N, C-alpha and C positions, 0 to 999 in steps of 0.2 A: 844302648842308644837306638832308638827307632829310626827307620828310614823316613825322611821327609821329602816327598817329591817336589814340593814348592821351593826348597832350598837349593841355591846354586851348587853345582858339583865342583869339586876341587879342580882347579885349572880352567874353569869356565868363566868367560868374561860376561858381565851383565851390567845393566844400568843401576846406579844407586837411586835412592828415593827422590832426591832433588832433580836429577836428570830425567827420570821417568815422569815426574810431575810437569816439568817443562815441555817434554815431548807431547804429553797428553793434552796440555793446554794449547799448544800449537795445533794439534789434531782437532780439538774442539772448535777452534776458530775457523779452520779450513772446512770442516763439515758444515758449520753454520753459513759459510760463504758459498757452499755448494760445490766446492772443488774436490773434496775427498769423500769417500764413502766407507772405507774399511781399512784396517791396519793389521799388521802381524809383528810379533816380537820374537826374536831368536837369540839365544845365548849360546855362542859357539866357543870352541877352545881358543880361537885367536881374535874374535870380534863379537860385539853385541850389535844386533841389527834391528832397527825399527823401520819397517816397510809400510808405505802407504799406497792405497789403491783407489782408482776411480770406481772400479767394480771388482768384486771379490774374485771373479773368474779370470781376470786379466793379470798380466805381469805388473809388478809394482811401478807406479809413477816415479817414486823416489825411494831411495834407501838412505837412512841416516845411520852411519856406522861409527862405532867407537872401537878403535884398534890401539890398545895401550902400547904395543911395541913401536908404534910410530910417534909416540908422544914427544920424544926428544928431537926428532927430525922434522917432518912436515906437519906434525900435529896429529893427535889421536882421533879427531873428529872429521867426518867427511859427509857431504851430500852427494849422492850418486844418482844420475838420471837413468832413464829407461834403457839407453844403449850401453850402460856401463861407464859412461863418461863422468869423471869427477867434476862436479859443478862448483864445489867450494870445499876447501880444506882449511883447518885451523886448529889451534891449541885449546880454544874455549868453545863450549857448546853454544853459548849465547851469540858469539861472533859468527859461527857457522849457520845458525838458524836465521840470521838476518837476511839470508838469501831469499827466504819466503816473504819478507816484508816489502821487497822492491816491486812497486807497481801492481801489487795484487789487489789492494783495496782502494776504492775510489768513493768519494762522497757523492751520493745520489740525492738530487733535490726532489 
């Protein structure tokens, strides 16, 4: 069996296709609105992290984390702000991503 660097390693947490599509859809909307400019994805042993940046050289504005070990307690999903403050936590990705819908977009005449 050949080594596949794109395949997740054993014991590594990552996003499934549906989750990644939803995260990239949100990212696209926020880029179009001029809010975000770059992103990074990390698959770690205990969490999968989707980080968004205003500029690539800065610390992330937000981190959207998936931590399966918290699924039965406070929820596997969390939105974490710049200072490390948990802004929203929940059991479903859609529920947690609603954090970005509040007051972000206005109709302009």
